[in-house]
C-alpha positions as CSV (number, residue, x, y, z in Angstrom):
1,X,130.3,127.6,85.4
2,X,128.2,125.2,87.5
3,X,126.0,126.6,90.2
4,X,127.3,126.2,93.8
5,X,125.1,123.6,95.4
6,X,125.8,124.4,99.0
7,X,122.6,124.4,101.1
8,X,121.5,127.9,100.5
9,X,119.4,129.1,103.5
10,X,118.0,132.4,104.6
11,X,118.7,133.6,108.2
12,X,116.1,132.6,110.8
13,X,114.3,135.7,112.0
14,X,110.9,134.2,113.2
15,X,110.0,134.2,116.9
16,X,110.2,131.1,119.0
17,X,106.4,130.5,119.0
18,X,106.4,130.3,115.2
19,X,109.4,128.0,115.2
20,X,107.8,125.6,117.8
21,X,104.6,125.4,115.8
22,X,106.5,124.9,112.6
23,X,108.5,122.0,114.0
24,X,105.3,120.0,114.6
25,X,104.9,119.7,110.8
26,X,108.4,118.7,109.8
27,X,109.9,115.3,109.0
28,X,111.8,114.0,112.1
29,X,114.5,112.2,110.1
30,X,115.5,115.3,108.2
31,X,115.1,117.4,111.3
32,X,117.7,115.2,113.2
33,X,120.2,115.8,110.4
34,X,119.6,119.6,110.5
35,X,120.2,119.5,114.3
36,X,123.6,117.9,113.8
37,X,124.5,120.5,111.1
38,X,123.5,123.4,113.4
39,X,125.3,122.1,116.5
40,X,128.1,119.9,115.3
41,X,127.0,117.5,118.1
42,X,126.6,113.9,117.1
43,X,125.1,112.5,120.3
44,X,121.7,112.1,118.6
45,X,123.4,109.7,116.1
46,X,124.1,107.4,119.1
47,X,120.5,107.7,120.5
48,X,117.5,105.5,120.1
49,X,115.9,108.1,117.8
50,X,117.0,106.3,114.6
51,X,114.4,106.5,111.8
52,X,113.4,103.4,109.9
53,X,111.9,102.7,106.5
54,X,108.5,101.0,106.9
55,X,106.6,99.8,103.8
56,X,102.8,99.7,103.5
57,X,102.6,96.0,104.6
58,X,104.5,96.6,107.8
59,X,102.6,99.9,108.4
60,X,99.3,98.0,108.3
61,X,100.4,96.0,111.4
62,X,101.1,99.0,113.6
63,X,98.7,99.7,116.4
64,X,100.0,103.0,117.6
65,X,100.4,106.3,115.7
66,X,103.8,106.8,114.3
67,X,105.8,109.8,112.9
68,X,107.6,109.9,109.6
69,X,110.5,107.4,109.8
70,X,108.5,105.0,112.0
71,X,109.3,107.0,115.1
72,X,106.8,107.1,118.0
73,X,105.0,110.3,118.9
74,X,107.1,110.5,122.1
75,X,110.3,110.2,120.0
76,X,109.1,112.9,117.7
77,X,108.4,115.3,120.6
78,X,112.0,114.6,121.9
79,X,113.5,115.4,118.5
80,X,111.5,118.7,118.3
81,X,112.7,119.7,121.7
82,X,116.3,119.1,120.6
83,X,115.6,121.1,117.4
84,X,114.1,124.1,119.2
85,X,117.2,124.3,121.4
86,X,119.6,123.9,118.5
87,X,117.8,126.6,116.4
88,X,117.9,129.0,119.4
89,X,121.7,128.6,119.7
90,X,122.2,128.7,116.0
91,X,120.4,132.0,115.7
92,X,122.2,133.5,118.7
93,X,125.6,133.0,117.1
94,X,124.5,134.7,113.8
95,X,123.4,131.6,111.9
96,X,126.9,130.3,111.4
97,X,127.5,126.6,111.0
98,X,130.2,124.4,112.3
99,X,132.2,122.4,109.7
100,X,131.4,118.7,109.8
101,X,134.1,116.2,108.9
102,X,133.7,113.6,106.2
103,X,133.5,110.9,108.9
104,X,130.5,112.7,110.5
105,X,128.7,113.0,107.2
106,X,129.2,109.3,106.7
107,X,127.8,108.6,110.1
108,X,124.8,110.7,109.3
109,X,124.2,108.7,106.1
110,X,124.4,105.5,108.0
111,X,122.1,106.8,110.7
112,X,119.4,107.9,108.2
113,X,119.5,104.7,106.2
114,X,119.6,102.4,109.2
115,X,122.5,100.5,107.9
116,X,126.2,100.9,107.2
117,X,126.5,102.2,103.6
118,X,129.6,101.3,101.7
119,X,131.4,102.0,98.4
120,X,129.5,103.3,95.4
121,X,126.1,103.2,97.2
122,X,127.5,105.9,99.5
123,X,128.8,107.8,96.4
124,X,125.4,107.4,94.8
125,X,123.6,109.0,97.7
126,X,126.1,111.8,98.1
127,X,125.7,112.6,94.4
128,X,121.9,112.7,94.6
129,X,121.7,115.2,97.5
130,X,125.1,117.0,96.9
131,X,125.6,117.4,100.6
132,X,129.2,118.6,99.9
133,X,127.9,121.4,97.6
134,X,129.6,119.9,94.6
135,X,127.5,119.2,91.4
136,X,129.0,115.7,90.7
137,X,126.8,115.2,87.7
138,X,128.1,118.2,85.8
139,X,130.7,117.2,83.1
140,X,133.3,119.8,82.4
141,X,136.1,119.9,79.8
142,X,139.2,121.1,81.6
143,X,141.7,121.7,78.9
144,X,141.9,123.8,75.7
145,X,141.9,120.8,73.4
146,X,138.7,119.4,74.8
147,X,137.0,122.8,75.0
148,X,137.8,123.4,71.3
149,X,136.3,120.1,70.3
150,X,133.2,120.8,72.4
151,X,132.7,124.2,70.8
152,X,132.7,122.6,67.4
153,X,130.4,119.7,68.1
154,X,126.8,120.9,67.4
155,X,124.0,118.8,68.8
156,X,120.3,118.7,68.0
157,X,118.0,117.8,70.8
158,X,114.4,116.6,70.0
159,X,112.0,117.7,72.7
160,X,111.9,120.5,75.4
161,X,110.4,118.4,78.2
162,X,112.2,117.4,81.3
163,X,114.9,115.4,79.5
164,X,115.5,117.7,76.6
165,X,115.8,120.8,78.8
166,X,118.2,118.9,81.2
167,X,120.4,118.0,78.2
168,X,120.5,121.6,77.0
169,X,121.5,122.9,80.4
170,X,124.3,120.3,80.8
171,X,125.5,120.8,77.2
172,X,125.6,124.6,77.7
173,X,127.5,124.2,80.9
174,X,130.1,122.1,79.0
175,X,130.4,124.6,76.1
176,X,128.7,122.3,73.5
177,X,126.4,124.2,71.1
178,X,122.9,122.8,70.8
179,X,119.5,123.5,69.4
180,X,116.2,122.1,70.8
181,X,113.4,121.3,68.4
182,X,110.0,121.4,70.2
183,X,106.7,120.6,68.5
184,X,104.7,122.5,71.1
185,X,104.6,126.3,71.6
186,X,106.1,126.0,75.1
187,X,108.5,124.1,77.3
188,X,107.5,121.2,79.5
189,X,106.6,118.2,77.3
190,X,104.1,116.0,79.0
191,X,103.5,118.7,81.7
192,X,102.5,121.2,79.0
193,X,100.4,118.7,77.0
194,X,98.5,117.2,79.9
195,X,96.1,119.7,81.3
196,X,93.1,117.6,82.0
197,X,91.2,118.2,85.3
198,X,93.2,116.9,88.3
199,X,96.4,116.2,86.4
200,X,99.3,115.9,88.9
201,X,102.5,113.9,89.3
202,X,102.5,110.7,91.4
203,X,106.0,111.2,92.7
204,X,106.8,113.6,95.6
205,X,107.5,117.0,94.2
206,X,110.6,117.6,96.3
207,X,112.3,114.7,94.6
208,X,110.7,115.4,91.2
209,X,113.1,118.1,90.2
210,X,116.7,118.5,89.0
211,X,119.2,117.7,91.8
212,X,120.9,121.0,91.0
213,X,117.8,123.1,91.0
214,X,115.5,122.2,94.0
215,X,112.1,123.8,94.3
216,X,111.2,124.8,97.8
217,X,108.0,126.5,96.7
218,X,105.8,123.6,95.6
219,X,102.3,124.3,96.8
220,X,101.5,120.6,97.0
221,X,103.5,117.5,97.9
222,X,102.4,116.0,94.6
223,X,102.3,119.1,92.4
224,X,99.7,119.6,89.6
225,X,100.8,119.8,86.0
226,X,100.6,123.6,85.7
227,X,103.0,124.0,88.6
228,X,105.5,121.5,87.2
229,X,105.3,123.2,83.8
230,X,106.1,126.5,85.5
231,X,109.1,124.9,87.2
232,X,110.6,123.9,83.9
233,X,109.9,127.3,82.4
234,X,111.8,128.7,85.4
235,X,114.7,126.4,84.7
236,X,114.9,127.4,81.1
237,X,115.2,131.0,82.1
238,X,117.5,130.4,85.1
239,X,120.0,128.5,83.0
240,X,119.5,130.7,79.9
241,X,118.7,128.0,77.4
242,X,115.3,129.4,76.2
243,X,116.9,131.0,73.1
244,X,118.2,127.6,72.0
245,X,114.6,126.3,71.6
246,X,112.7,126.4,68.3
247,X,109.0,126.1,69.2
248,X,106.1,124.9,67.0
249,X,108.5,122.8,65.0
250,X,108.6,119.1,64.5
251,X,111.4,116.8,63.4
252,X,110.5,114.9,60.3
253,X,113.6,112.9,59.8
254,X,117.3,112.5,60.8
255,X,119.8,110.9,58.4
256,X,123.3,109.8,59.2
257,X,126.0,110.4,56.6
258,X,128.6,107.6,56.8
259,X,131.1,109.6,54.9
260,X,131.4,112.6,57.2
261,X,130.0,111.1,60.4
262,X,127.3,113.8,60.7
263,X,123.5,113.8,61.0
264,X,121.2,115.9,58.9
265,X,118.0,116.7,60.8
266,X,115.0,118.0,58.9
267,X,112.4,119.9,60.8
268,X,109.1,121.4,59.7
269,X,107.5,124.4,61.4
270,X,103.8,125.4,61.8
271,X,103.8,127.2,58.4
272,X,105.1,124.1,56.6
273,X,108.6,125.5,56.1
274,X,111.4,123.0,56.3
275,X,114.9,123.5,57.6
276,X,117.9,121.1,57.3
277,X,120.3,121.2,60.2
278,X,123.7,119.5,60.4
279,X,124.7,118.0,63.8
280,X,127.5,115.9,65.2
281,X,125.0,114.1,67.5
282,X,121.3,113.8,68.0
283,X,119.6,113.4,71.4
284,X,116.0,112.2,71.4
285,X,114.2,113.5,74.4
286,X,110.7,112.8,73.1
287,X,109.8,110.4,76.0
288,X,107.5,107.4,76.0
289,X,104.2,109.0,76.6
290,X,103.8,111.8,74.1
291,X,101.6,110.4,71.3
292,X,98.0,110.0,72.4
293,X,96.4,106.6,71.5
294,X,92.6,106.6,70.9
295,X,90.9,103.3,71.5
296,X,90.1,101.1,68.4
297,X,86.4,101.1,68.9
298,X,84.0,100.7,66.0
299,X,82.1,103.9,65.3
300,X,84.2,106.3,67.5
301,X,84.6,108.7,64.6
302,X,80.8,108.8,64.1
303,X,80.1,110.2,67.5
304,X,78.3,113.6,67.2
305,X,79.8,115.2,70.3
306,X,83.4,116.0,71.3
307,X,85.9,113.1,71.7
308,X,88.7,114.2,73.9
309,X,91.9,112.4,74.7
310,X,93.3,113.1,78.2
311,X,96.7,113.8,76.7
312,X,95.3,116.4,74.3
313,X,92.8,118.2,76.5
314,X,91.6,121.4,74.6
315,X,92.3,124.7,76.3
316,X,89.2,126.1,77.9
317,X,87.3,122.9,77.5
318,X,84.2,123.0,79.7
319,X,82.0,119.9,80.0
320,X,79.7,121.3,82.7
321,X,76.2,120.1,82.4
322,X,77.0,117.4,79.9
323,X,76.6,113.7,80.2
324,X,80.2,112.5,80.0
325,X,81.7,109.0,79.4
326,X,85.2,108.3,80.5
327,X,86.8,105.3,78.8
328,X,89.7,103.9,80.9
329,X,90.6,103.5,84.5
330,X,94.4,104.0,84.5
331,X,96.5,106.8,86.0
332,X,94.9,109.7,84.1
333,X,91.3,108.4,84.7
334,X,91.8,108.2,88.4
335,X,92.7,111.9,88.4
336,X,90.0,113.0,86.0
337,X,87.1,111.1,87.4
338,X,87.0,112.6,90.9
339,X,87.3,116.1,89.5
340,X,84.5,115.6,86.9
341,X,82.3,113.9,89.4
342,X,82.2,117.2,91.5
343,X,80.1,118.9,88.8
344,X,77.1,116.7,89.6
345,X,76.4,115.9,86.0
346,X,75.9,112.3,84.9
347,X,79.3,110.6,84.6
348,X,79.7,107.1,83.1
349,X,83.0,105.3,83.7
350,X,83.8,102.5,81.3
351,X,86.3,100.1,82.9
352,X,88.1,97.3,81.2
353,X,90.1,96.3,84.3
354,X,90.6,97.9,87.7
355,X,93.8,99.2,89.1
356,X,95.7,98.5,92.3
357,X,95.8,101.6,94.4
358,X,98.5,102.5,96.9
359,X,97.3,104.2,100.2
360,X,98.6,107.8,100.2
361,X,96.7,110.3,102.3
362,X,99.2,113.0,101.4
363,X,98.4,112.8,97.7
364,X,96.4,116.0,97.6
365,X,97.9,117.6,100.7
366,X,99.4,121.1,100.4
367,X,102.9,122.0,101.4
368,X,102.4,124.1,104.5
369,X,104.0,127.4,105.3
370,X,106.0,125.7,108.0
371,X,107.3,123.1,105.7
372,X,108.4,125.7,103.1
373,X,110.0,127.7,105.9
374,X,112.1,124.7,106.9
375,X,113.2,123.9,103.4
376,X,114.4,127.5,103.0
377,X,115.8,128.3,106.4
378,X,116.8,125.2,108.3
379,X,120.4,124.3,107.4
380,X,120.6,121.2,105.1
381,X,117.0,120.2,106.0
382,X,116.0,120.3,102.3
383,X,118.9,118.1,101.2
384,X,118.2,115.4,103.9
385,X,114.5,115.6,103.2
386,X,115.1,114.9,99.6
387,X,117.3,112.0,100.6
388,X,114.6,110.6,102.9
389,X,112.0,110.8,100.1
390,X,114.5,109.2,97.7
391,X,115.6,106.5,100.1
392,X,112.2,105.4,101.3
393,X,111.0,105.2,97.7
394,X,113.9,102.9,96.6
395,X,114.2,100.5,99.5
396,X,111.9,97.6,100.3
397,X,109.3,97.7,97.6
398,X,111.5,96.3,94.8
399,X,111.7,92.9,96.4
400,X,107.9,92.6,96.4
401,X,107.8,92.8,92.6
402,X,110.1,89.8,92.0
403,X,108.6,86.5,90.9
404,X,109.2,83.4,93.1
405,X,109.2,80.5,90.6
406,X,107.9,78.2,93.3
407,X,104.9,80.4,94.1
408,X,101.7,79.1,92.7
409,X,98.9,81.7,92.6
410,X,97.0,83.6,89.9
411,X,96.7,86.6,92.2
412,X,100.3,87.1,93.4
413,X,103.9,86.3,92.3
414,X,105.5,85.6,95.7
415,X,104.8,85.5,99.4
416,X,105.8,89.2,99.9
417,X,103.7,90.1,96.8
418,X,100.8,88.3,98.4
419,X,101.2,90.3,101.6
420,X,101.1,93.4,99.5
421,X,97.9,92.1,97.7
422,X,96.2,91.5,101.1
423,X,97.0,95.0,102.4
424,X,95.9,96.7,99.2
425,X,92.7,94.7,99.1
426,X,91.8,95.7,102.6
427,X,92.5,99.4,101.6
428,X,90.0,99.1,98.8
429,X,87.4,97.3,100.9
430,X,87.7,99.9,103.7
431,X,86.4,102.5,101.3
432,X,83.5,100.6,99.8
433,X,80.3,99.2,101.4
434,X,78.6,97.8,98.3
435,X,79.8,94.2,97.6
436,X,78.9,94.6,93.9
437,X,81.2,97.6,93.6
438,X,84.0,95.9,95.5
439,X,83.8,93.0,93.0
440,X,84.2,95.5,90.1
441,X,87.1,97.6,91.6
442,X,89.1,94.8,93.1
443,X,91.9,93.7,90.6
444,X,92.3,90.0,89.8
445,X,96.0,90.1,88.9
446,X,99.2,90.5,91.1
447,X,100.1,93.9,92.5
448,X,102.6,95.7,90.2
449,X,101.3,93.7,87.3
450,X,100.1,97.1,86.0
451,X,101.0,100.5,87.3
452,X,100.0,101.0,90.9
453,X,98.2,104.3,91.4
454,X,98.3,106.8,94.3
455,X,95.1,107.0,96.2
456,X,93.8,109.1,99.0
457,X,90.3,107.8,98.8
458,X,88.8,110.3,96.4
459,X,88.5,108.0,93.4
460,X,86.4,105.3,95.1
461,X,84.4,108.0,96.8
462,X,83.6,109.5,93.4
463,X,82.4,106.1,92.1
464,X,79.9,105.9,94.9
465,X,78.3,109.3,94.1
466,X,74.7,109.2,92.8
467,X,75.7,110.9,89.5
468,X,78.5,108.4,88.7
469,X,78.0,104.9,87.2
470,X,80.8,102.4,86.8
471,X,80.3,100.1,83.8
472,X,82.3,97.0,83.3
473,X,80.6,95.5,80.3
474,X,82.8,95.7,77.2
475,X,82.2,98.4,74.7
476,X,80.7,97.0,71.5
477,X,80.6,100.2,69.4
478,X,80.0,103.9,69.5
479,X,77.0,105.5,67.8
480,X,76.3,109.2,67.1
481,X,74.5,109.6,70.5
482,X,76.3,107.3,72.8
483,X,78.1,104.0,73.6
484,X,76.8,100.5,73.1
485,X,78.0,97.8,75.5
486,X,78.2,94.1,75.0
487,X,74.9,93.6,76.8
488,X,73.2,95.6,73.9
489,X,72.5,98.7,76.1
490,X,72.9,102.2,74.6
491,X,74.4,104.6,77.1
492,X,73.5,108.1,75.8
493,X,76.3,110.7,76.4
494,X,77.2,114.2,75.1
495,X,81.0,113.9,75.3
496,X,83.5,111.1,75.4
497,X,86.8,111.4,77.3
498,X,89.4,108.8,76.3
499,X,91.9,108.1,79.1
500,X,93.4,105.4,77.0
501,X,97.1,106.1,77.1
502,X,99.7,106.6,74.4
503,X,101.7,104.8,71.7
504,X,104.2,103.8,74.4
505,X,105.8,101.1,72.3
506,X,106.5,103.4,69.3
507,X,109.7,105.1,70.3
508,X,110.7,108.2,68.2
509,X,107.4,107.8,66.4
510,X,106.5,109.1,63.8
511,X,110.0,110.4,62.9
512,X,112.0,108.6,60.2
513,X,115.5,108.0,61.5
514,X,118.1,106.6,59.1
515,X,121.4,105.3,60.3
516,X,124.5,103.7,58.8
517,X,124.2,102.1,55.4
518,X,120.7,103.5,55.1
519,X,119.2,101.4,57.9
520,X,115.8,102.6,59.0
521,X,115.3,102.7,62.8
522,X,111.6,101.8,62.6
523,X,112.4,98.7,60.6
524,X,115.2,97.7,62.9
525,X,112.8,98.1,65.8
526,X,110.1,96.2,63.9
527,X,107.7,99.2,64.5
528,X,106.9,98.5,68.2
529,X,109.9,96.5,69.5
530,X,112.3,99.2,70.5
531,X,115.6,98.1,72.1
532,X,118.6,100.2,73.1
533,X,121.8,99.6,75.1
534,X,121.1,101.1,78.6
535,X,118.0,102.6,76.9
536,X,120.4,105.2,75.4
537,X,122.3,104.0,72.3
538,X,121.4,101.8,69.3
539,X,123.6,99.7,67.0
540,X,123.8,101.2,63.5
541,X,123.0,104.7,64.7
542,X,126.2,106.4,65.7
543,X,125.9,109.4,68.0
544,X,122.2,108.9,68.4
545,X,121.3,109.0,72.1
546,X,118.0,108.6,73.8
547,X,116.6,110.0,77.1
548,X,113.7,108.0,78.5
549,X,114.2,105.5,75.7
550,X,113.3,101.8,75.5
551,X,113.2,100.0,78.9
552,X,113.9,103.0,81.1
553,X,110.5,103.6,82.7
554,X,110.6,103.3,86.5
555,X,107.9,101.2,88.0
556,X,108.4,101.0,91.8
557,X,111.3,103.1,92.9
558,X,112.7,106.6,92.6
559,X,112.0,109.6,90.3
560,X,112.3,109.6,86.6
561,X,114.1,112.9,87.0
562,X,117.0,110.9,88.6
563,X,117.1,108.5,85.7
564,X,117.2,111.4,83.2
565,X,120.2,112.8,85.0
566,X,121.9,109.4,84.8
567,X,121.2,109.3,81.1
568,X,122.4,112.8,80.4
569,X,125.5,112.1,82.4
570,X,126.2,109.1,80.2
571,X,125.7,111.1,77.1
572,X,128.0,114.0,78.1
573,X,130.7,111.5,79.2
574,X,130.3,109.8,75.8
575,X,131.0,113.1,74.1
576,X,134.0,113.6,76.4
577,X,135.3,110.1,75.4
578,X,135.0,111.1,71.7
579,X,136.9,114.3,72.3
580,X,139.7,112.6,74.3
581,X,140.2,109.9,71.7
582,X,140.0,112.2,68.7
583,X,137.1,110.3,67.2
584,X,134.0,111.7,65.6
585,X,131.3,109.1,66.3
586,X,130.6,106.1,68.4
587,X,128.3,103.2,67.6
588,X,127.1,100.6,70.1
589,X,128.4,97.1,69.4
590,X,125.6,94.7,68.5
591,X,126.8,91.9,70.8
592,X,127.0,94.3,73.8
593,X,123.5,95.6,72.9
594,X,122.0,92.1,72.5
595,X,123.5,90.7,75.7
596,X,122.2,93.7,77.7
597,X,118.7,93.3,76.2
598,X,118.7,89.6,77.0
599,X,119.3,90.5,80.6
600,X,116.6,93.2,80.5
601,X,114.1,90.8,79.0
602,X,114.9,88.0,81.6
603,X,114.6,90.5,84.5
604,X,111.3,91.9,83.2
605,X,109.9,88.4,82.8
606,X,110.9,87.7,86.4
607,X,108.9,90.7,87.6
608,X,105.2,91.1,88.4
609,X,104.7,93.3,85.4
610,X,106.0,90.5,83.2
611,X,103.3,88.1,84.4
612,X,101.7,86.6,81.3
613,X,98.2,87.0,82.6
614,X,98.3,90.8,82.4
615,X,98.3,93.2,79.5
616,X,99.4,96.8,80.0
617,X,101.0,99.7,78.2
618,X,104.3,98.3,79.5
619,X,104.1,95.6,76.8
620,X,103.9,95.7,73.0
621,X,101.4,93.7,71.0
622,X,103.7,90.6,71.1
623,X,103.8,90.6,74.9
624,X,107.4,91.9,75.3
625,X,108.0,94.6,77.8
626,X,109.5,97.5,76.0
627,X,108.8,100.3,78.6
628,X,110.2,99.2,81.9
629,X,113.6,99.2,83.5
630,X,113.7,96.0,85.6
631,X,116.8,96.9,87.6
632,X,117.1,98.9,90.9
633,X,117.9,102.5,90.4
634,X,121.3,102.1,92.1
635,X,122.1,99.4,89.5
636,X,121.2,101.7,86.6
637,X,123.2,104.5,88.1
638,X,126.3,102.2,88.2
639,X,125.7,101.2,84.5
640,X,125.4,104.8,83.3
641,X,128.2,106.3,85.5
642,X,130.8,106.1,82.7
643,X,130.7,104.7,79.2
644,X,133.0,101.8,78.5
645,X,135.0,102.3,75.3
646,X,134.9,98.5,74.8
647,X,131.2,98.7,74.3
648,X,131.5,100.8,71.1
649,X,132.9,101.0,67.6
650,X,134.6,104.4,66.9
651,X,134.9,106.3,63.7
């Protein structure tokens, strides 16, 4: 049975002085909602204390300090005074809560969002935060016939990262047997593999978790890799799916049998032993960023010291006292470089192109004792806080990524994108005094053309340390003792760190997947040109489903955890559709698939990351964007809410 998702809170036992101090550190928007839950009084919803989403451009124009939600300090103090009184009354009556009507909950949603929310957008938000305590994303089979089909429908899941673990949990809840094949010795996927110095997520931790299993114990607002890995280890044990995982085993191939509508999956373990498994369906949860890509630099294999990829950082690796070169200035490099610079040893940073950085002073901030207290003890505070993080991440920014065809500039794609460029430029300039360094670190392409990175100032500060040198001359070759740049200079180093990304355009690589009539998936995808309907299903490959497949990477809004839940929901409802119709397999129609991908390509070309002057891991070698989802997260949620039988052939 699915876990009850009511806001589980502990009784408040702390004294009033502690509570008053704690309130100073809380989010006013979520605090207002908790007050309404504790009191049942809706007067605050009619007050002038309404929060408002403010993007970085608007925030740059403000002259007075503001609270979270763009509330003034005076308004924040007023909210805290209301909260202290509400908590006192709530505690005196034994921490019992009044029952709020559906109408009041709707008013609260409207108040928090600053607009009247209608229709499926309201459903979308309620599902995300489960304010009614119902796990709307769980798929259950409510009659004996469906349960019997489910029990005899074995599924193989490839990968035990966030997506694969989620699929196993949901399948187990629904009574569908499954096995997970995981190449690593542990759960976590990218959060197990990436252990380089400074590795952390760039999405708020309190929204980077399963909706049905919130974590109120994050130590940081943007948790480090080890802590995220531990969270998924916890989920595997909490939902009792660990024994379904076969570790240190890699899928070699999967072959579909047209005659009996089954897959045969072949896996090889660390000892070289092979096993053949029959499955009714295969779910690929290998992700997009799981195969490290070393740069194609002449002589790299001749270097006499260690060559380390950020995505395969050796356990116990210590580069203290060594002269280190870091190749790359993307997301991983911006986390690695400040950490390595602290050692004081010579650090050479080889940059091909700079990155836009988003001001975020909370990026390394700890979650305080007071904030954890509120998440655990203030009624519904955690749910509304998750909503506020989710809502502020999805509203406003998307429009700034869209290309205005009438806009004519090599540095921006629209007027609002230009406003963003100006603000981000000033943010970079505010941290650097040296004009030569500013010229090196200031991007010459539109914001969102490449991945925008979170920045609290530590990266540019590191580049200005005496032991750090930023090199923008192209790399000509690598020799045994160092790196030669295009100006002919040899930079002697003892170790090379390659923060050079992954084979992001090689989906399901290097597995061999064979579908109907012997069709090879790699050939159908032309190697690096992956396409799927909704990023989930592929013509000619019945009952093959992808999580975080082609064109599902989020660029500007929301958490990939939310997208994974949408995809797993779609997969489970596809299984239910098979069971209800008495069919064994479903295969996406080619015309439906092609029409969807035409819309994807057009939308991606109309976004900043599709700008032809920029190359990034979002694109394949031919310039097509294979990674990114160009739609709003609400649009994708609608698309994946329920499979349409008309989109598929059934067998």
